[in-house]
N, C-alpha and C positions, 0 to 999 in steps of 0.2 A: 501482437500488441507489443510495443517497445516502451511506451511511456504512459503513465496515468498521473495526472496532476490535479491538485486542489489549491485554491487560494482562499484563505479564511479572512473574514472581516471581524472575527472574534479571536480570542486566544486559541491556538491550536489545541486539539484534544490531548489529554495525557495518554490515552490509549485509543487506537483505531486500527481497523483491519480491512484488508482487501480480499475479496473472494471473487472467483471467476467460474464461469461455466464454459465447457468446451464444446457443447452442443445444445441446441434449443431444448428447453425443459429438462436438461441434465441436472445433476446435483451441484450445489454450490461447493466449490473446492477452495480451501484456504490457499492464498497466494502470497500474502505478505502481512506481517504484524508489526505494529509500531507501539512501543510502550516503555515507560520508565520502569515498569514492573512486569517484564515479560513472563517470568516464572509464575507470579501470583495471578496475572490476568489471563494468560494464554497457555500456561503449563509448559513453556519452553524457556530454555536459557537464552540470554541475549546472544545472538550469533549473527554477524554481518557478512560472513563468507562461508560458502559451502565447502565441505571437504572435496578433494579431487574426484572421488568416486560417487558423489551424491549431489550432482548438480541440480536435481529436481527438488531438493529439500526446501521446505518453507522456512524463511528467515524471520527473526524477530530483532528489531533494532530500536534503540531509544532516539534515533534521528527523527527530527521533525516533531518531537513531543514536548519541547520546552514551551512554557507559557509566553515567552517573548518571541517576537513582538506581539503587542496586545491586539494589533490589527494589521492585516496585510501579510501575515505569515504564509509561506508556501510549503507544500509537501509534494515532491515529485518522485514517483516510484518508477525506476528504470528496471524493467523485468530481468535484464541480464546482469545488473549490478550485483556484485558479491559472488557471482558464479565463477568457478575456476575455468575460464575459457579465454582464449586470445580472440577478442572480438573481430579483429581484422582478418585473421586466418581461420576462423572457426568454420567447420564444415557442417552447416546447419542441415543440409539435405541428408547427411549421413548420421545425424545425431537426433534420434527421436526424443530423447530427454529434453534437449534444448528446444526442439520444436514444440513440445508440450508446454514448456515454461512460458513461451511467448504466445501461445494459442488461447484465445478467449472469444466467445461469442457474446457474452454478457458479463458485466462487472457489477459487483455489489460492494459498497463501502459502508462499514458500520463504525459509528462514532461511539465508542464504548465507555469512555470515562472523561469527564470534564477536568480541566486544570482549575483547581479551586484555591490555589495559593495557600493550602493548608487550612482553609476555613472549615473543613469537615470536622475538625476536632471540637468546634463549638456546637455542633449538632443543632443549628438554628435553621429552620425551614425557610425563613425569610431570606437568609443569606443564600441558600441554595437556589432560590427563585431568581436571583440576580444574575445567574450564569446562564449562558446560552451558546449554541453553535451558530455561526453564520458563514456560509460558504458562498463566495461570490463568483468563483470560476471553477469549472470542472472540465478537464479535457483528456482525451485519449489520442495517442499518436502511434501510427504504425509506419515503419520505414520499410522500404522495399527489400525484403529478404527473398531468397529463391523460392521458398515454399509459401509465401504470402502474396496475395493478389492486390492488396490495398496499398496505396501510397499516401502517406500523410493524411490519413482519414481522421476527421474529428468526430468524436462520439457525442451523443446528445443525452440530456437528462430527462427522464419521464417521471 
């Protein structure tokens, strides 16, 4: 899997996460976190790039978490983005860590916290009920890599 994308018809979440499975009925493995509050929400410092010796590390970024645009905002997760690797010359067949990073049989996306524009300080239940998530497009894309058999495979939502 090289890309996972979402398009929102509501403000994008303040915090959301991607999880994957690498085999059917396997455990859900954290893949990528997005949040304005990485430490408070996921217990991680905001980190957009892996250290050279830790390419399999789960990253947390505040990218895609701003409330604007109010509709039509996109979030595209590129599995190798932020990894210390030269994409053009990477030896995927010889790097089991990179193979694991891009391997997924199932994807789970959790929308963990709404962007409420600071309205939570009023503690008004009616205000909270006015917020919602609306996702209009969800896609997965694989590109042909030596160890992958799929080419531009679109995933579906169930």
